[in-house]
BAMI-597758 format. One line per field, with one value per residue (C-alpha): residue in one letter; x negated, y negated, z. Coordinates in Angstrom, 1 decimal, decimal comma. Layout:
N
aa: (a|...)
c1: (X|...)
c2: (Y|...)
c3: (Z|...)
# end
This chain:
448
aa: (m|v|d|l|k|n|e|t|i|e|l|l|q|h|l|i|r|n|e|c|v|n|d|g|t|a|a|s|g|h|e|v|r|n|a|d|t|i|e|a|y|l|d|g|v|g|l|d|i|e|r|y|e|p|t|p|g|r|v|s|l|v|s|r|i|a|g|t|d|p|s|a|p|s|l|c|l|m|g|h|t|d|v|v|p|v|n|e|s|g|w|s|r|e|p|f|s|g|e|i|v|t|t|d|g|i|e|e|v|w|g|r|g|a|v|d|m|l|n|l|t|s|s|m|t|v|a|f|r|h|l|a|v|s|g|f|r|p|k|g|d|l|i|l|f|a|v|a|d|e|e|s|g|s|a|h|g|m|r|w|m|a|d|h|e|r|d|a|i|a|a|d|y|v|l|t|e|n|g|g|l|h|t|g|s|p|d|a|p|s|v|g|i|t|i|a|e|k|g|v|a|w|r|r|i|h|i|d|g|v|p|g|h|g|s|m|p|y|r|k|h|n|a|l|a|k|a|a|a|i|i|q|r|l|t|e|y|a|p|p|a|r|v|s|e|l|w|a|t|q|v|k|a|m|e|l|d|p|d|t|t|g|m|l|l|d|p|d|r|i|d|e|v|l|t|a|m|p|a|a|t|a|s|y|l|h|a|c|t|h|t|t|f|s|c|n|v|l|d|g|g|l|m|k|t|n|v|i|p|d|s|v|s|i|d|v|d|i|r|t|l|p|g|d|e|a|a|e|v|a|e|h|l|r|t|a|l|g|d|e|l|l|d|g|v|r|v|e|p|l|m|n|d|a|s|s|i|s|r|t|d|n|q|l|w|d|s|i|g|a|a|v|a|r|p|f|p|t|a|s|l|s|p|r|m|v|v|g|f|t|d|a|r|i|y|r|e|m|g|a|i|a|f|g|a|g|l|m|s|p|t|l|d|p|g|s|f|g|s|r|f|h|g|n|d|e|r|i|d|t|e|s|l|a|l|t|t|r|f|w|l|d|v|v|h|g|l|q)
c1: (-166,6|-165,8|-167,5|-165,9|-162,5|-162,9|-164,1|-161,0|-158,7|-160,4|-160,3|-156,7|-155,8|-157,5|-155,7|-152,3|-153,0|-153,8|-150,0|-150,5|-146,7|-145,6|-142,0|-142,1|-143,0|-146,3|-147,1|-146,7|-149,0|-152,1|-154,2|-157,2|-157,1|-157,5|-160,0|-162,1|-161,9|-162,9|-165,7|-167,1|-167,0|-168,9|-171,4|-175,1|-175,3|-176,5|-173,2|-172,2|-168,6|-166,6|-163,6|-160,7|-158,0|-155,5|-153,2|-154,3|-154,6|-153,9|-157,4|-158,5|-161,9|-164,0|-167,2|-169,2|-171,9|-173,6|-173,7|-176,8|-175,3|-173,5|-171,7|-170,2|-166,6|-166,1|-163,9|-161,9|-160,6|-157,8|-155,8|-153,5|-153,8|-150,3|-147,3|-143,6|-141,6|-140,3|-137,2|-138,7|-135,3|-135,4|-138,8|-139,6|-143,0|-144,5|-144,9|-148,2|-150,0|-151,9|-151,3|-152,4|-149,7|-149,9|-146,6|-146,4|-150,1|-150,1|-152,1|-150,7|-151,5|-148,4|-147,7|-146,4|-148,6|-149,8|-148,2|-147,8|-150,7|-153,3|-154,0|-155,4|-157,0|-158,9|-160,0|-161,2|-163,2|-164,8|-165,7|-167,1|-169,3|-170,5|-171,6|-173,4|-175,2|-176,3|-177,9|-175,5|-175,7|-172,8|-173,2|-170,4|-169,7|-167,8|-165,5|-163,7|-160,7|-158,8|-155,9|-153,3|-149,6|-148,7|-145,5|-143,9|-144,8|-148,6|-148,4|-151,0|-153,0|-153,4|-151,4|-153,4|-156,7|-155,7|-154,9|-157,8|-160,6|-160,2|-163,9|-164,3|-161,9|-162,0|-162,3|-161,7|-160,3|-158,3|-157,1|-154,5|-151,2|-149,9|-150,2|-151,5|-148,3|-147,9|-144,8|-143,9|-145,4|-148,0|-150,0|-150,2|-149,1|-148,5|-150,2|-148,5|-150,5|-148,7|-149,3|-146,3|-144,0|-140,6|-140,3|-139,1|-136,6|-135,6|-132,7|-131,2|-127,5|-126,3|-122,6|-120,9|-117,6|-115,8|-116,2|-113,1|-111,7|-111,6|-108,1|-106,7|-108,2|-105,2|-106,2|-109,7|-112,9|-114,8|-118,4|-118,8|-115,7|-117,0|-120,4|-118,7|-117,0|-120,3|-122,1|-119,3|-119,4|-123,2|-123,2|-120,7|-122,3|-123,5|-125,6|-126,1|-129,1|-132,0|-134,7|-138,2|-141,1|-142,6|-139,4|-139,3|-142,9|-141,9|-138,8|-140,9|-143,4|-140,6|-140,1|-136,3|-133,8|-133,0|-129,5|-130,6|-133,5|-131,2|-128,8|-131,7|-132,9|-129,4|-128,6|-124,9|-125,1|-127,9|-125,4|-123,4|-126,4|-127,7|-124,6|-125,4|-129,0|-130,3|-130,0|-133,7|-134,5|-131,4|-132,2|-135,7|-134,6|-131,7|-134,2|-136,4|-133,6|-131,6|-132,0|-131,0|-129,4|-129,6|-128,2|-130,5|-130,4|-127,5|-128,2|-125,4|-127,4|-125,2|-122,6|-120,2|-117,2|-114,7|-116,2|-115,5|-118,9|-119,7|-122,9|-124,2|-127,0|-127,7|-131,1|-130,8|-133,6|-133,4|-135,7|-135,8|-136,6|-138,9|-137,2|-135,2|-136,6|-135,0|-132,4|-131,4|-131,1|-128,8|-126,6|-126,5|-125,3|-122,7|-121,5|-121,4|-119,8|-117,7|-117,0|-114,7|-117,5|-120,3|-118,4|-119,7|-122,7|-126,4|-128,8|-132,4|-135,2|-137,6|-139,8|-139,9|-142,5|-141,8|-142,2|-145,8|-147,7|-151,3|-152,6|-154,1|-156,5|-159,5|-162,5|-160,8|-157,9|-160,4|-162,3|-159,1|-158,3|-161,8|-161,5|-158,2|-159,5|-162,3|-160,1|-157,2|-158,6|-155,2|-153,6|-152,7|-152,0|-148,5|-148,1|-145,2|-143,5|-143,2|-139,9|-141,3|-143,9|-147,6|-150,4|-151,3|-148,8|-151,0|-154,1|-152,3|-151,5|-155,2|-155,9|-157,0|-156,1|-154,5|-153,4|-151,7|-153,7|-154,8|-154,8|-152,3|-152,1|-150,0|-148,0|-146,7|-143,1|-142,6|-139,1|-140,2|-143,2|-141,1|-138,6|-141,5|-142,1|-140,7|-138,8|-138,8|-141,5|-144,0|-147,0|-149,7|-151,4|-155,1|-155,7|-154,4|-156,8|-159,7|-158,7|-158,2|-161,5|-163,3|-161,1|-162,4|-166,0|-165,4|-163,7|-166,5|-169,2|-167,1|-167,4|-171,2)
c2: (-206,8|-205,3|-202,0|-201,6|-202,5|-199,7|-197,3|-198,1|-197,5|-194,2|-192,9|-194,0|-192,1|-189,0|-189,1|-189,6|-186,6|-184,4|-184,4|-184,2|-184,2|-184,0|-182,8|-182,5|-178,8|-177,6|-175,8|-178,9|-181,9|-180,0|-183,0|-180,8|-181,8|-185,5|-184,8|-182,9|-185,7|-188,3|-186,2|-185,6|-189,4|-190,1|-187,3|-188,2|-191,6|-190,4|-190,4|-187,8|-186,5|-184,5|-182,5|-181,6|-179,0|-178,4|-176,7|-174,8|-177,3|-180,4|-181,8|-185,2|-186,8|-189,0|-190,8|-193,3|-196,0|-196,4|-199,8|-201,6|-202,9|-200,4|-203,3|-204,7|-203,8|-200,9|-201,0|-198,2|-198,4|-195,8|-194,6|-191,7|-189,2|-187,7|-189,0|-188,4|-186,2|-187,6|-187,1|-187,1|-187,8|-191,4|-192,3|-194,0|-192,1|-188,9|-189,6|-187,9|-189,0|-192,0|-193,6|-197,2|-199,3|-202,9|-204,8|-208,6|-208,8|-207,1|-203,9|-201,4|-197,9|-195,7|-192,8|-191,6|-193,1|-196,0|-198,3|-196,0|-195,9|-194,4|-197,9|-198,9|-195,5|-195,6|-199,3|-198,6|-195,6|-197,6|-200,4|-198,0|-196,3|-199,6|-200,7|-197,4|-197,6|-201,2|-200,2|-202,2|-201,8|-203,2|-204,5|-202,1|-198,7|-198,7|-195,7|-194,4|-192,3|-190,5|-189,0|-186,4|-186,2|-189,9|-189,5|-187,0|-188,1|-187,4|-184,1|-182,6|-185,8|-188,8|-187,5|-184,3|-186,2|-188,5|-185,5|-183,2|-185,3|-188,7|-189,5|-188,9|-191,7|-194,0|-197,7|-201,1|-202,5|-200,7|-201,8|-199,7|-200,2|-202,7|-206,4|-209,0|-210,2|-213,8|-215,8|-219,5|-222,2|-221,2|-224,2|-223,2|-219,6|-217,5|-214,1|-211,5|-209,3|-206,6|-206,9|-205,0|-202,2|-200,9|-197,9|-194,5|-192,4|-189,6|-187,5|-184,2|-183,9|-180,3|-179,7|-176,4|-175,2|-171,9|-169,8|-168,8|-168,2|-171,3|-170,4|-171,1|-174,4|-175,5|-176,2|-174,8|-176,3|-177,1|-178,2|-179,9|-182,0|-183,3|-183,9|-186,0|-188,1|-188,6|-189,6|-192,1|-193,6|-194,0|-195,5|-198,1|-198,8|-202,4|-203,1|-206,8|-208,6|-209,6|-212,2|-212,7|-215,2|-213,0|-213,1|-216,9|-217,0|-214,7|-216,8|-220,0|-218,5|-217,9|-221,6|-221,4|-224,2|-225,5|-224,1|-220,6|-220,8|-221,8|-218,9|-216,4|-217,6|-217,4|-213,8|-214,5|-215,7|-213,5|-210,9|-213,6|-215,0|-211,6|-210,8|-213,7|-212,5|-210,0|-206,5|-205,7|-208,8|-208,5|-204,8|-205,7|-208,8|-206,8|-204,1|-206,7|-207,8|-204,7|-201,2|-199,1|-195,7|-193,7|-190,2|-188,6|-184,8|-182,4|-178,8|-176,2|-173,0|-170,3|-172,1|-170,7|-172,2|-169,9|-169,9|-172,6|-173,5|-172,9|-174,8|-178,1|-180,4|-184,0|-185,6|-189,3|-191,8|-194,3|-197,3|-199,3|-202,9|-203,7|-202,7|-199,9|-196,6|-193,2|-194,4|-197,2|-194,9|-192,6|-195,6|-196,7|-193,2|-193,2|-196,7|-195,6|-192,2|-192,4|-189,5|-187,8|-187,3|-186,8|-184,1|-180,7|-181,9|-181,6|-184,4|-183,2|-185,7|-185,2|-188,3|-190,9|-193,6|-197,1|-200,3|-201,6|-204,9|-206,1|-209,5|-211,9|-213,8|-211,8|-211,6|-209,3|-211,7|-214,5|-212,3|-211,5|-215,2|-215,9|-213,0|-214,2|-217,8|-216,7|-216,2|-218,3|-221,3|-222,9|-219,7|-219,1|-215,9|-214,9|-212,2|-209,9|-206,7|-203,7|-201,8|-198,4|-196,5|-196,1|-194,4|-197,8|-197,1|-194,2|-196,3|-199,0|-196,3|-195,6|-199,3|-200,5|-203,7|-202,5|-204,5|-203,6|-205,5|-205,7|-208,5|-208,5|-210,5|-213,7|-212,5|-209,5|-210,1|-209,0|-207,7|-205,7|-204,4|-203,3|-201,4|-199,2|-197,6|-194,1|-195,4|-194,8|-196,1|-196,7|-198,6|-201,2|-203,8|-203,6|-207,2|-206,3|-203,3|-205,5|-208,1|-205,6|-203,8|-207,2|-208,0|-205,0|-206,0|-209,5|-208,5|-206,1|-208,8|-211,4|-209,3|-209,5)
c3: (80,9|77,5|78,2|81,6|80,1|77,5|80,2|82,3|79,3|78,4|82,0|82,4|79,2|80,5|83,9|82,2|79,9|82,8|83,8|87,6|88,1|91,8|92,1|95,9|96,1|97,4|94,2|92,0|91,6|90,3|91,3|90,9|87,2|87,9|90,7|88,3|85,7|88,3|89,6|86,1|85,4|88,6|88,1|87,5|89,2|92,6|94,4|97,0|96,3|98,8|97,8|100,1|99,2|102,0|99,6|96,4|93,6|95,8|95,7|97,0|96,5|98,7|97,6|99,5|99,0|102,4|103,8|105,1|108,3|110,6|112,3|109,0|108,1|105,7|102,6|101,0|97,5|97,6|94,5|94,3|91,4|91,2|89,2|89,4|87,1|83,8|81,6|78,2|76,5|77,9|76,5|73,2|73,1|74,4|78,1|78,6|75,5|76,9|73,6|72,9|71,3|70,2|70,2|69,5|70,0|73,4|73,6|76,1|77,4|77,5|79,8|83,1|85,8|83,7|86,3|89,4|90,0|87,6|86,2|89,6|90,3|87,0|87,4|91,0|89,8|87,0|89,3|91,9|89,4|88,0|91,5|92,0|88,7|89,3|92,6|94,7|98,5|100,4|104,0|105,2|103,7|100,4|100,0|96,9|97,9|95,1|97,0|96,2|97,0|97,6|95,6|97,9|101,4|101,6|103,5|101,1|100,8|103,0|106,0|106,0|105,7|108,5|110,7|109,8|108,1|109,7|109,8|106,1|105,2|108,1|107,0|108,4|105,2|102,5|99,1|97,3|95,4|94,4|93,7|91,4|89,6|88,8|89,7|89,9|87,7|85,1|86,1|89,7|89,9|93,0|92,9|95,0|97,4|99,4|103,1|104,4|103,4|104,5|106,6|105,2|107,0|104,7|106,0|104,8|105,7|106,0|105,5|106,3|104,9|104,5|101,4|99,4|96,0|93,8|92,6|96,2|97,4|99,5|103,2|102,6|104,1|100,9|101,8|98,4|98,9|102,2|100,7|98,0|100,7|102,5|99,3|98,5|102,0|102,1|98,6|99,7|103,1|103,3|106,5|107,1|105,6|107,8|106,9|108,3|108,1|105,4|103,4|103,6|102,2|99,3|98,5|98,5|96,1|93,6|93,1|92,6|92,7|96,2|96,3|95,4|97,8|100,6|99,9|99,8|103,2|104,7|105,7|105,5|101,9|100,3|99,0|97,3|95,3|94,4|92,4|90,0|89,4|86,8|88,0|88,2|90,2|92,5|93,3|94,5|96,5|98,1|99,1|100,8|103,0|103,8|105,1|102,1|101,6|98,4|98,0|95,5|95,9|96,2|96,9|97,1|97,4|95,8|93,7|91,2|89,4|91,1|94,6|97,2|98,5|102,2|102,4|100,8|101,6|100,6|100,7|101,5|100,8|103,6|103,6|106,8|107,7|110,6|113,9|112,4|113,7|114,4|116,8|114,6|111,6|113,5|114,4|110,8|109,8|112,5|111,4|107,7|108,1|111,2|113,6|111,1|108,5|111,0|112,8|112,0|110,0|110,9|110,1|109,6|109,6|106,6|107,2|109,9|109,2|110,5|108,5|108,7|108,1|108,1|109,2|106,7|108,9|107,9|105,5|103,1|102,5|101,9|99,5|97,6|97,3|95,9|93,4|92,1|91,8|89,6|86,5|87,8|89,7|90,4|91,7|95,3|97,1|98,1|100,8|100,2|101,2|99,0|99,3|98,6|100,7|100,0|101,7|103,2|106,0|107,3|107,2|109,2|111,7|111,9|112,7|109,3|107,5|104,3|101,3|98,0|95,4|91,7|89,2|86,4|83,2|83,5|80,5|82,4|83,6|87,2|86,6|83,6|85,5|88,4|86,2|84,9|88,4|88,1|85,0|81,2|78,9|81,6|80,3|81,2|79,1|78,6|79,7|83,2|83,2|82,5|85,0|87,7|87,2|87,5|90,5|92,5|91,7|92,8|96,0|97,0|96,2|98,2|101,3|101,3)
# end
């Protein structure tokens, strides 16, 4: 697989260098650049490629290898082409260079999107092209879907496609981000595959005050002061932990000592044990067992040092556990803020997507297991929940079985890998790129 490995590296570098940065505005993203790159890479091998552009510059691509059996399940390989913004001052290297760096014998591709998720998008594209060139004909349709706007809620990408071009992307099975990390014993590792994700319930809290001169703040209704109190209260809010059967499976795969395992499975003791764990690990495990609240954007409109602000808004990133929907989110906010802070504010829903999960008693899960066993015969699959959202949630709404997959190097530390999502010094090792490209091919062949 040396040639395919190099193709994956080169395509990933190109996608990183295109700088398709999605800052949440309709005019950002510029995914047309990555769409053009992928289309050029697929050109000349007999594939039909359809382009969809609901918003200028926000292009998604769909290509298909037609199946031989209309009754066979179809499979979509879906990768998003946008990346999140970056603060260059926090990076050791230029974040859009796609530079290859070797450290302690490990070769890595650096750049924004190397982990989330251009590594998977590039490896899917290389595998898909290889299948087309080889003349492969699947039983069910095989679809490559390079989608825009995953990083900001999917309105210009997957959500728009599901609402307006459903037939173009409909699939029985879907593989997307992310999975493939090794945990547990090196002799018999557990390889994580995402089967579920938390819900997302973004809220914008609008606070009104009364404007006035900053030199006379006494008994004034300062919207910013109330916003500060709301932010503090939500930051300190600690809803109780909840555990599930899937959580128990995840904990078992970690192969921890019995005392730690027992505490992680006890909702009354989880918070106690998390305080003794490394921050990166504890943050993830906490998110798996709690509905969380993070105040991430403060907007004051017209603000000046000597003017008491009359209007402030806070964007709150709320991630929900199964069972927490709009009514439960409203109750969480009331519990956290109380009537005194909720009085006079307006809560605007920005997103309302419930937690979702896919079953594992199906052919795709079996094929994933066989594909993992090819390079790692003693490995077992560990179903898990991802705490962020992906476009898999929309496919699940459409009735598809959707998993977050891939196959990473056993040398890749899960905690370090997790910290690179939307973080500084994002990078992926080339062994993981080679393993994942081979993995997609093996999964596809296993469905035949």
